[in-house]
Each structure stands twice: as structure tokens, then as C-alpha cells.
C-alpha positions in Angstrom: 0.0 0.0 0.0 1.2 3.5 -0.8 0.6 5.1 2.6 1.6 8.6 1.3 -1.6 8.6 -0.8 -3.8 7.6 2.2 -2.7 9.9 5.0 -1.5 13.5 5.4 1.2 13.0 8.0 5.0 12.5 7.6 6.1 9.1 6.4 9.7 7.8 6.7 10.8 4.5 5.3 13.6 2.6 6.9 13.8 5.1 9.8 16.5 4.2 12.4 14.7 3.7 15.8 17.9 4.6 17.6 17.0 8.2 16.7 13.7 7.9 18.6 14.7 6.3 21.9 16.4 7.8 24.9 19.0 5.0 25.0 19.8 5.5 21.3 19.4 1.9 20.3 17.2 0.2 17.7 17.1 -1.2 14.2 15.2 0.4 11.3 11.4 0.5 10.9 9.6 -0.4 7.7 7.5 2.8 8.2 7.7 5.6 10.7 4.6 7.8 10.6 3.8 11.1 12.3 0.0 11.7 11.9 -0.9 15.2 10.9 -4.0 15.4 13.1 -6.5 13.3 15.2 -8.5 12.8 12.0 -5.3 11.6 10.2 -4.6 9.1 13.0 -8.3 7.9 12.8 -7.9 7.2 9.1 -4.6 5.4 9.6 -6.1 3.2 12.3 -8.9 2.2 10.0 -6.5 1.4 7.2 -4.3 -0.7 9.5 -7.3 -2.6 10.7 -8.2 -3.5 7.1 -4.6 -4.3 5.9 -3.6 -6.3 9.0 -0.3 -4.4 9.3 1.4 -4.5 12.7 2.1 -1.3 14.5 3.7 0.1 17.6 3.2 3.5 19.2 6.2 5.6 20.4 6.1 8.8 22.3 9.5 10.2 23.5 11.0 6.7 23.4 11.9 6.4 27.1 11.6 3.1 28.9 11.9 1.4 25.6 14.5 -1.0 24.1 14.0 -1.9 20.4 15.7 -4.9 18.9 18.7 -4.4 16.7 16.7 -6.1 13.9 14.4 -4.4 11.5 10.9 -3.6 12.8 8.5 -5.3 10.3 5.6 -3.0 10.5 4.7 0.6 11.3 5.9 2.9 14.1 3.3 5.5 14.9 4.6 8.7 16.6 1.8 11.0 17.6 3.0 14.6 18.2 -0.3 16.1 19.3 0.4 19.2 21.3 -1.8 21.6 23.2 -3.8 21.9 26.4 -6.9 23.5 28.0 -7.1 24.7 31.6 -10.5 25.0 33.4 -9.9 25.9 37.0 -8.2 22.9 38.5 -9.0 20.6 35.6 -6.5 20.3 32.7 -6.9 18.5 29.4 -3.6 17.8 27.8 -2.7 16.3 24.5 -0.7 13.1 24.5 2.4 14.5 22.7 3.2 17.1 25.3 6.5 16.6 27.3 5.6 15.7 30.9 8.3 17.7 32.6 7.8 20.8 30.5 4.1 20.7 31.1 4.5 20.2 34.8 6.6 23.4 35.0 4.1 25.3 32.9 1.3 24.4 35.2 3.4 25.2 38.3 3.9 28.7 37.0 0.1 29.0 36.8 -0.2 27.9 40.4 -1.4 24.3 39.8 0.2 21.7 42.0 0.2 17.9 41.9 2.8 17.1 39.2 5.9 18.2 41.2 7.2 14.6 41.3 7.2 14.6 37.4 10.0 17.2 37.3 12.8 15.5 35.3 10.8 12.6 33.9 11.5 12.8 30.2 8.5 11.0 28.7 5.5 12.3 26.7 2.2 12.6 28.5 0.7 9.6 26.6 3.7 7.4 27.5 3.7 8.6 31.1 0.0 7.5 31.5 0.6 4.2 29.8 3.4 3.3 32.3 1.8 5.2 35.3 5.1 7.1 35.5 6.1 8.2 39.0 9.0 9.2 41.3 9.6 10.0 44.9 6.6 8.0 46.2 4.1 9.6 43.8 2.5 8.4 40.5 0.5 9.9 37.7 -2.6 7.9 38.6 -3.0 10.3 41.6 -4.1 13.1 39.3 -5.6 11.4 36.2 -9.4 11.6 35.9 -9.8 10.3 32.4 -8.1 9.3 29.2 -9.2 9.7 25.6 -8.0 7.9 22.5 -8.7 5.8 19.5 -9.2 2.0 19.6 -7.8 -0.3 17.0 -10.7 0.5 14.6 -10.2 4.2 14.8 -13.2 4.7 17.1 -13.1 7.5 19.7 -13.2 6.2 23.2 -13.0 7.7 26.7 -12.2 5.9 29.9 -12.7 7.6 33.3 -10.1 6.7 36.0 -12.7 4.4 37.6 -12.4 2.1 34.6 -8.6 2.2 34.5 -6.5 -0.3 36.6 -3.3 1.5 37.6 -0.4 -0.5 39.0 3.3 -0.1 39.7 4.7 1.3 36.5 1.8 -0.1 34.4 -1.7 0.9 33.3 -4.4 -1.6 32.3 -7.4 -0.4 30.1 -10.5 -2.3 29.1 -9.1 -2.3 25.5 -6.1 -1.2 23.6 -6.1 2.4 22.6 -3.7 5.1 21.3 -3.9 8.0 23.7 -4.8 11.4 22.3 -5.7 13.3 25.4 -5.4 13.0 29.2 -7.5 14.9 31.8 -6.0 15.8 35.1 -7.3 17.3 38.3 -4.8 19.3 40.2 -5.0 21.7 43.1 -4.2 25.4 43.6 -1.0 26.5 45.2 1.7 29.2 45.3 3.7 29.1 42.1 6.9 29.9 44.0 6.4 27.1 46.5 5.4 24.6 43.7 8.5 25.5 41.6 10.7 25.3 44.7 9.5 21.7 45.4 10.1 20.8 41.7 13.6 22.2 41.9 14.4 20.0 44.9 13.2 16.9 43.0 15.3 17.8 40.0 18.4 18.4 42.1 17.9 15.0 43.8 17.4 13.3 40.4 20.5 14.8 39.0 22.5 13.9 42.1 21.4 10.2 42.2 20.8 9.2 38.5 22.9 9.3 35.4 22.5 12.7 33.7 23.2 13.6 30.1 23.9 9.9 29.3 21.9 7.7 27.0 19.7 5.3 29.1 16.2 3.9 29.0 15.5 4.9 32.6 15.2 2.3 35.4 15.8 -1.1 34.0 14.0 -3.2 36.7 11.0 -2.7 38.9 11.7 -2.5 42.6 10.8 -5.9 44.1 8.2 -6.1 46.9 9.4 -6.7 50.4 13.0 -6.1 49.5 15.6 -3.5 48.9 15.1 -1.4 45.7 16.5 -3.0 42.6 19.4 -0.5 42.4 20.5 -1.2 45.9 20.4 -5.0 45.3 22.6 -4.5 42.2 24.9 -2.2 44.0 25.2 -4.7 46.9 26.1 -7.4 44.4 29.0 -5.1 43.3 27.8 -4.9 39.7 28.2 -1.2 39.2 30.5 -0.6 36.2 29.8 -4.0 34.8 30.3 -3.8 31.0 29.2 -5.9 28.0 30.0 -4.5 24.6 29.1 -0.8 24.6 26.7 -1.1 27.5 27.5 -0.5 31.1 25.8 -0.7 34.5 25.8 2.9 35.7 28.3 3.9 38.4 25.8 6.6 39.5 22.7 4.4 39.9 22.9 0.7 39.5 19.4 0.3 38.1 20.4 2.2 34.9 22.3 0.7 32.0 24.2 3.3 30.0 24.8 3.3 26.2 28.5 4.2 26.4 29.9 3.2 23.1 27.4 2.4 20.4 25.8 -0.3 22.5 23.4 -2.7 20.8 20.2 -4.2 22.2 22.0 -7.5 22.5 24.6 -5.8 24.7 21.9 -4.4 27.0 19.9 -7.6 27.1 23.0 -9.6 27.9 23.7 -7.3 30.8 20.1 -7.7 31.9 20.4 -11.5 32.1 23.8 -11.2 33.8 22.3 -9.0 36.5 19.2 -11.1 36.9 21.3 -14.3 37.3 23.6 -12.7 39.9 20.7 -11.2 42.0 18.8 -14.5 42.0 21.9 -16.5 42.9 22.7 -14.1 45.8 19.3 -13.2 47.1 16.8 -15.6 45.4 14.9 -12.6 44.0 13.7 -12.5 40.4 14.0 -9.0 39.0 11.2 -7.9 36.7 11.8 -5.6 33.8 10.5 -2.0 34.0 11.5 -1.2 30.4 9.6 -2.6 27.5 11.5 -4.7 25.0 10.2 -4.6 21.5 11.4 -7.3 19.1 
């Protein structure tokens, strides 16, 4: 199918996915499409349903590890921007950067997203993973999500129909997020921004900064030390495989130091898992999503 004749958005063939992930790793995609509008995405979903083509949705590419092999299908990259504020209620489009938006709202005296300061994901991706930090998660402020199902039909789920968990979100059906509604609370812009600054300083002091990573690799296990502390106790900081290395700053991050491949990262993941299980009989669960 000649997709360029069917939709209005940008279409790139053989696009390297390493350019669209925070860790800078990934093979090429058959098609990389940036829909021009909600209507364009609706048409695209309808066409995909009829053609049977596989697809995967990418926001800012954080918490993702693509295979080194070619992605046989379509990568959809919604870049929908914009927001509406009605008192304490905010409707935000899925392509907005979470951190930038949190700062913008703080300047308007709306609190509740301070913990998001420094989280690099898009709003859609953040909701899909129930992003959080410092004891808080996005589910605390989400009131509803809007999107398109696999047929291109508009669908809205209130938070009461969404099952939020630790770094995951379960919906009644698969959708591509287009908008998220939040309910925040009023506060002093100066105090909100001050709290955000403290979170950002803590993040920079305790996590690798200006280095290619996919964020935290493993979820923190229940009834145990955090994953990073377990890996540190096992003396695995600085462990290398190919171009990938366990961060010396925070052991639950794997850094792309020298043109690392997905195979390098996954090899380190299994190495770490084996060591932690041998020492502590704990099975570490991945927080990142691996796309093959």
C-alpha cells in the first residue's frame, strides 16, 4: 500500500529507531509515521485494521528497548500538542512533554505534578506506564483518558475504569492516547516550583545525567531493597558488555556508552538477573519494554 496517498502525515521509510529512543538503540522500521491530526490518525487506524499491518506507538522513546533487527511494521509517533485549563481541571494532548508541562502548570499555580520534574517522557507514554517518582505516580491526578481504539473509534475511559499499577496501566481495551484529563490543586507558584527544583536536584545527584539510558531497567521488588541497591550490593556497578555498562551513578540504569546494541543491553540484563537470583533468590522484573 502507498501510505503517502492515504494519510497526510509524515512518512519515513527505513527510519532508524535509535533516533527515537532515549537509550539510542534500535534497528530500522519499515515505516515511521507522524500523523498530521487526530483525523489523520483515525484514518490510519482504519487502514491498519483492514490491511492487518502490525504497528507500535512511540512517544518520547523512554523506557523502551528496540531490537537491533528491522521492525517489520509501522511505528506511529503522535506529536499532538496543546492543552486546556479550566480551573483545577486540565486537558492535555498526549504528545506534550511531561516535565515541560508540569513546569508550565506550576507557573500557573497548579500543583500535583511536582514529582514529574525531570521525567523525560511524553504525556501519553507517562500515563501508559503510570510514571512516577519519589513516592508519587501519575494515577493520583488522572481523571480520564481519551484515545482511539484499533478500529479508529473515539473512546474515553474515566479513571474508575482504569487499573493502575506499579509502572503499568491496564485499560478495558487497547487504545492510542490522544488526550489526558488531570485534576490538580491550587498553590503558590513559588512554592510549587521550589518543590520541583528540589526533585530535579535530587534526580541529577542520584541518577545518570546527560547519558543515554532507558530509565530504570528493573522494577523494585516487593518486600526487599530497591533494585538499584540490590545490584549495588552485588557489586555490579560498572559491569560492561560491549558498549553497554551498569551505571556507576545508579545501578538500576544501563548506559549506552559506546554504540551499544540491544544485544549488549539484554546480555547485561540477564547477567544482572542471574547474579541477583543466585545471591538473594529474587527475580528482578523488567520495567523497560523490550520490542522485538
